[in-house]
Structure formats: structure tokens, C-alpha cells
GUPA-518074 format. One line per 3 residues: their letters; for each residue x, y, z of N, C-alpha, C. Coordinates in steps of 0.02 Angstrom, whole numbers. Layout:
BEGIN
a	X,Y,Z,X,Y,Z,X,Y,Z  ...
This chain:
BEGIN
mta	2645,9492,1906,2590,9532,1933,2603,9547,2006  2590,9610,2026,2602,9629,2095,2547,9605,2141  2565,9601,2206,2516,9580,2255,2458,9630,2259
svr	2472,9694,2245,2420,9745,2250,2365,9733,2198  2383,9708,2138,2332,9693,2088,2287,9637,2113  2318,9585,2142,2279,9530,2169,2232,9555,2224
del	2258,9597,2268,2217,9625,2323,2160,9667,2295  2173,9705,2242,2121,9746,2212,2067,9702,2181  2086,9647,2151,2037,9600,2123,1994,9569,2179
laa	2025,9552,2235,1988,9524,2291,1939,9576,2319  1963,9637,2326,1919,9690,2352,1861,9703,2304  1875,9702,2239,1823,9711,2190,1774,9653,2191
gli	1800,9593,2198,1757,9534,2202,1710,9538,2260  1734,9561,2317,1691,9568,2376,1632,9614,2362  1646,9671,2329,1593,9719,2314,1543,9690,2265
vfd	1569,9659,2212,1524,9632,2161,1482,9575,2188  1513,9529,2225,1475,9473,2255,1422,9500,2302  1440,9552,2340,1392,9579,2388,1332,9611,2353
rvg	1344,9641,2296,1291,9676,2261,1245,9629,2222  1274,9580,2188,1233,9539,2143,1232,9465,2159  1273,9443,2208,1278,9373,2225,1328,9337,2181
fea	1346,9276,2201,1398,9239,2165,1376,9220,2094  1317,9195,2087,1295,9170,2022,1293,9225,1969  1268,9283,1988,1261,9338,1940,1326,9376,1928
atv	1374,9369,1973,1438,9405,1965,1476,9377,1905  1512,9420,1870,1551,9399,1812,1624,9422,1821  1668,9387,1787,1738,9406,1786,1745,9477,1759
tai	1707,9492,1707,1711,9559,1677,1693,9613,1728  1640,9602,1767,1619,9651,1817,1673,9660,1870  1704,9605,1891,1755,9608,1943,1817,9644,1918
rtr	1841,9626,1860,1903,9658,1835,1891,9730,1815  1830,9746,1793,1813,9816,1778,1814,9858,1842  1786,9830,1894,1786,9864,1959,1857,9875,1984
ara	1900,9825,1972,1969,9829,1995,2014,9866,1945  1987,9883,1887,2025,9915,1833,2084,9871,1813  2070,9807,1807,2121,9758,1789,2105,9728,1721
sng	2156,9709,1685,2147,9679,1620,2125,9606,1626  2100,9579,1572,2080,9509,1571,2140,9465,1587  2198,9482,1558,2259,9444,1571,2279,9446,1643
sff	2273,9505,1675,2291,9512,1746,2246,9468,1789  2181,9467,1773,2136,9426,1812,2156,9353,1810  2165,9327,1749,2178,9256,1742,2250,9237,1760
haf	2293,9287,1767,2359,9273,1795,2355,9263,1870  2306,9298,1901,2298,9293,1974,2253,9235,1994  2199,9224,1956,2149,9174,1974,2128,9136,1911
gsk	2118,9071,1919,2098,9030,1863,2025,9038,1843  1985,9064,1890,1913,9070,1877,1882,9115,1930  1819,9132,1919,1781,9170,1969,1777,9130,2034
kel	1766,9066,2029,1760,9024,2089,1826,9023,2128  1882,9022,2093,1947,9022,2129,1956,9088,2166  1938,9143,2135,1941,9208,2170,1895,9207,2231
aga	1834,9180,2222,1786,9178,2277,1813,9137,2336  1847,9082,2321,1876,9041,2374,1931,9077,2411  1975,9112,2373,2029,9150,2403,2001,9206,2447
lfl	1947,9237,2423,1915,9291,2461,1885,9263,2525  1853,9206,2521,1825,9174,2581,1878,9163,2634  1936,9137,2615,1990,9125,2663,2018,9189,2691
qvl	2022,9241,2650,2046,9306,2673,1998,9335,2725  1934,9333,2711,1884,9360,2757,1884,9319,2822  1890,9253,2815,1892,9210,2874,1951,9228,2919
rhy	2009,9242,2889,2068,9263,2928,2055,9328,2965  2023,9375,2931,2008,9439,2963,1962,9430,3024  1912,9388,3015,1865,9375,3070,1899,9341,3128
haa	1938,9289,3114,1973,9253,3167,2022,9298,3204  2056,9342,3167,2104,9388,3199,2068,9434,3248  2009,9458,3228,1970,9502,3273,1949,9464,3336
mlt	1931,9401,3329,1909,9361,3386,1968,9348,3433  2025,9328,3406,2082,9311,3448,2112,9373,3482  2107,9431,3450,2130,9493,3481,2092,9507,3546
aln	2030,9484,3548,1988,9496,3607,2015,9458,3668  2057,9408,3658,2084,9368,3713,2153,9392,3735  2174,9450,3714,2239,9477,3732,2230,9548,3761
pvp	2248,9558,3825,2277,9510,3872,2225,9458,3894  2252,9403,3921,2210,9346,3938,2159,9366,3992  2094,9357,3977,2042,9376,4025,2020,9319,4069
gae	1979,9334,4119,1946,9283,4159,1888,9253,4120  1849,9211,4153,1796,9175,4118,1742,9222,4091  1710,9261,4134,1656,9303,4112,1681,9360,4068
qgi	1740,9386,4084,1768,9440,4043,1783,9414,3973  1808,9353,3968,1823,9324,3903,1760,9313,3862  1707,9287,3893,1644,9278,3858,1619,9346,3833
drl	1622,9396,3877,1601,9464,3859,1641,9489,3799  1706,9484,3802,1748,9512,3749,1737,9477,3682  1730,9411,3683,1722,9373,3621,1656,9390,3587
ira	1603,9394,3625,1538,9411,3596,1538,9482,3569  1567,9528,3607,1571,9598,3583,1615,9603,3521  1669,9563,3519,1713,9564,3460,1675,9540,3399
hle	1635,9488,3407,1595,9463,3351,1547,9516,3327  1510,9546,3372,1461,9597,3353,1494,9657,3321  1550,9678,3348,1586,9736,3321,1610,9722,3250
wvv	1637,9662,3239,1661,9644,3172,1604,9641,3122  1548,9613,3142,1490,9609,3098,1467,9678,3076  1465,9725,3123,1441,9793,3108,1492,9833,3068
tsr	1555,9831,3089,1606,9873,3056,1633,9841,2992  1624,9776,2984,1646,9742,2923,1586,9706,2892  1532,9744,2884,1468,9713,2865,1472,9676,2799
rea	1505,9705,2750,1509,9672,2685,1547,9606,2690  1602,9606,2727,1640,9544,2737,1599,9493,2777  1564,9517,2828,1523,9472,2869,1468,9441,2828
ryl	1437,9481,2785,1384,9454,2742,1412,9401,2695  1472,9413,2669,1503,9364,2625,1519,9300,2662  1546,9307,2722,1566,9249,2761,1507,9207,2784
fei	1455,9240,2808,1399,9205,2840,1339,9195,2794  1332,9237,2742,1271,9234,2702,1283,9215,2629  1339,9237,2600,1348,9228,2528,1396,9172,2511
srs	1444,9157,2555,1497,9110,2538,1469,9043,2516  1505,9010,2471,1482,8949,2438,1492,8887,2482  1451,8837,2471,1457,8774,2508,1499,8723,2471
ewd	1512,8735,2407,1547,8684,2368,1618,8706,2349  1654,8734,2398,1723,8753,2384,1764,8692,2364  1818,8704,2328,1865,8650,2311,1896,8624,2376
eev	1922,8563,2373,1950,8532,2433,2009,8573,2460  2046,8605,2416,2103,8646,2438,2078,8703,2484  2023,8734,2465,1994,8787,2506,1967,8758,2571
rea	1934,8701,2566,1906,8668,2625,1962,8650,2675  2017,8626,2649,2074,8607,2692,2101,8669,2727  2108,8724,2689,2133,8786,2719,2084,8812,2771
qra	2019,8805,2757,1968,8826,2805,1973,8786,2869  1981,8721,2863,1988,8679,2923,2049,8699,2964  2104,8714,2929,2165,8735,2964,2155,8801,3001
qna	2121,8848,2969,2108,8912,3001,2060,8905,3060  2009,8864,3051,1962,8851,3106,1998,8818,3166  2045,8774,3151,2083,8741,3204,2126,8790,3242
rla	2155,8839,3206,2195,8890,3240,2152,8933,3286  2091,8950,3263,2046,8988,3307,2028,8946,3368  2010,8883,3357,1991,8839,3413,2049,8832,3462
dgi	2110,8825,3437,2169,8819,3480,2179,8883,3521  2171,8940,3488,2179,9004,3524,2128,9012,3579  2066,8994,3565,2014,8999,3616,2027,8947,3671
drw	2050,8888,3652,2060,8836,3702,2118,8852,3749  2168,8888,3725,2223,8908,3770,2197,8954,3826  2147,8994,3810,2115,9034,3863,2068,8992,3904
rap	2030,8948,3871,1976,8912,3904,2000,8855,3949  2050,8817,3928,2070,8756,3963,2087,8768,4037  2127,8818,4055,2140,8829,4126,2078,8846,4166
lva	2030,8880,4135,1968,8899,4169,1924,8837,4180  1924,8792,4131,1888,8729,4140,1919,8689,4197  1985,8687,4198,2021,8649,4250,2006,8677,4320
rge	1995,8742,4325,1980,8773,4390,1905,8773,4405  1865,8744,4361,1794,8741,4372,1757,8806,4358  1789,8852,4321,1758,8916,4307,1718,8915,4242
llp	1731,8866,4199,1691,8855,4139,1672,8782,4136  1614,8767,4107,1591,8698,4101,1634,8660,4051  1650,8597,4066,1688,8556,4018,1644,8536,3959
mta	1670,8545,3899,1635,8525,3838,1684,8528,3780  1666,8500,3724,1711,8502,3667,1720,8573,3642  1774,8585,3606,1787,8652,3579,1730,8673,3532
amf	1707,8627,3491,1653,8643,3444,1589,8663,3481  1573,8626,3534,1513,8642,3573,1520,8709,3608  1580,8722,3635,1592,8785,3670,1582,8844,3623
isq	1612,8841,3563,1608,8896,3516,1536,8905,3492  1500,8849,3482,1431,8854,3459,1387,8887,3511  1398,8872,3575,1359,8903,3629,1379,8975,3640
lig	1443,8991,3627,1468,9059,3638,1446,9106,3582  1459,9086,3519,1450,9131,3462,1387,9115,3422  1364,9052,3425,1307,9031,3384,1247,9077,3390
paq	1223,9091,3452,1165,9135,3458,1176,9205,3428  1236,9232,3437,1252,9298,3408,1251,9296,3332  1276,9241,3303,1275,9234,3230,1203,9231,3204
ifc	1162,9193,3238,1092,9188,3217,1057,9256,3225  1071,9289,3281,1039,9354,3294,1058,9406,3241  1120,9401,3216,1144,9451,3168,1119,9440,3097
raf	1087,9384,3083,1066,9369,3015,1019,9421,2986  971,9444,3026,923,9494,3002,959,9559,2985  1008,9577,3024,1047,9637,3011,1087,9630,2947
lsg	1120,9573,2938,1161,9562,2879,1119,9559,2815  1059,9531,2820,1017,9525,2761,981,9590,2744  982,9638,2790,948,9701,2778,876,9701,2801
rdh	852,9645,2830,783,9643,2854,773,9686,2916  827,9695,2954,824,9734,3015,885,9780,3017  874,9845,3023,929,9893,3022,953,9911,3092
tdp	925,9880,3143,945,9893,3212,1016,9867,3224  1057,9908,3256,1126,9888,3271,1125,9830,3321  1152,9771,3302,1149,9713,3347,1191,9721,3410
rge	1236,9770,3410,1276,9781,3471,1233,9804,3529  1173,9828,3513,1127,9850,3566,1102,9793,3609  1107,9731,3584,1085,9672,3623,1144,9633,3652
aem	1203,9665,3654,1262,9630,3679,1253,9604,3750  1225,9644,3794,1218,9624,3864,1176,9561,3871  1121,9556,3833,1078,9498,3837,1113,9436,3809
lia	1148,9444,3754,1184,9387,3725,1239,9363,3771  1273,9409,3804,1326,9391,3851,1296,9355,3912  1241,9381,3938,1209,9350,3997,1187,9278,3980
cai	1159,9268,3921,1137,9201,3901,1197,9154,3893  1251,9179,3864,1311,9138,3855,1342,9119,3922  1343,9165,3968,1370,9150,4035,1330,9094,4068
ral	1264,9097,4061,1222,9044,4090,1234,8977,4056  1251,8978,3993,1263,8915,3956,1332,8886,3968  1380,8928,3986,1450,8907,3988,1481,8906,4058
rpf	1450,8940,4105,1478,8943,4173,1440,8895,4219  1474,8861,4265,1438,8821,4316,1391,8866,4356  1334,8840,4374,1283,8880,4408,1309,8909,4473
dri	1349,8870,4511,1373,8895,4575,1421,8954,4565  1459,8953,4510,1505,9009,4497,1467,9072,4478  1412,9065,4442,1370,9122,4425,1343,9153,4489
neq	1320,9111,4535,1293,9136,4599,1347,9173,4639  1408,9144,4639,1464,9177,4675,1477,9246,4646  1478,9251,4580,1491,9315,4548,1436,9365,4565
qer	1374,9343,4564,1318,9388,4580,1322,9412,4652  1342,9368,4697,1349,9387,4767,1404,9438,4777  1459,9430,4741,1514,9478,4746,1492,9546,4720
vhv	1454,9546,4665,1429,9610,4638,1382,9643,4688  1338,9603,4719,1290,9629,4768,1327,9660,4828  1378,9625,4853,1416,9650,4911,1452,9715,4893
srs	1482,9717,4833,1520,9776,4813,1476,9837,4805  1411,9825,4791,1365,9881,4782,1331,9902,4847  1339,9860,4900,1306,9874,4964,1341,9932,5000
């Protein structure tokens, strides 16, 4: 079986899961959407749940790639916070179906193999962010905290804010609140004296 058939099944799975949810989705609906035979499906995946786990990891890779791209070239403290939050919002809006699957639909009882792969991918994202963050912490430009705490303070509020958009309860583009989310993250992650210094420099440059 070619890789394209597997990719078509994953793409079909994303659409079907998004439309009817995991429980209601069927192998028949997925393979019909992908125009794949029953044999092709079970040659690629042992079950609907196996396909769902592979799809989860694929979507997670796409999201992490978008986030890490925001750190190239390497930015300063506030610029990095700005870029990462905007990258999250942009991905949620432009990859809405994937974002909904990742944050709203994805299952909590993945097999350990999927969980292990998820932990490895999360570690790569944390490492990528920490390579940018660590020198800034050392220079006193970002507050010292664990990687998990930093990411939760940086992206957590944006993820919560986007839930209404992803669920369809609110059709307002969440990118419209980027400035407020960035300002709040800067206050949570930057030392107070550094925020004051930055504000003074902006004031002087505008005088």
C-alpha cells in the first residue's frame, strides 16, 4: 500500500471525526470518504482507534512545527512571546479542523505507544522553546520557571480563549484579541522591572 493511501485515510478520518465525533465515526464512513477498500484500510490501520491515534500524532506534529517556526530567527523576550501567541492563534484559525481535533475531539485513552510518541513530541517542543528561553532567563529578561509552567502561562490562556471559536459557540476571529493575550503573557513571564524599562524606551522613542 502506498503512503498516499494512508494519507488519504488520515485526511478522511479527520473530516469524519470532525463531523460526527469519534464514537459515531465508522471505518466504513472513513474508507468511503477516502475511496479506499476495506482491505486497504485494515492494511494501513488495525482499527478506527489506531487511525485516530496516528491522526492525533500527525496533527500534533503540524501544530508543534508552526510554533517552532515562530522562533526562527531567534527573537528577543517580548518578540518571542508575541510570535508564539500569534502562531498559536493563526494555526487555530487556518487549521481549524485540525485544531478542533487536537484540543476538543482527541481521545484521552490512547494506547501507550501513542502516549509515548506524544510525550516525545511534547519534549521536542519544550526543548525548542527552552533553547530560545534559557539565555533570556539567564539574562533576567524572562522569569525563571519550569518549562511546563512557562508554556502553560504562555499558551494556556490563548487555548482557553479559543475554545468558544473551535466549538462554534463564537464565530469571532480570535486573532482579534492577540494584543491583549500578548500583553497578559508579557506581564506573567517578564520581570516587572524589565516591563517598565521597555515601556520607558517606547515612551522616549515616541517623544
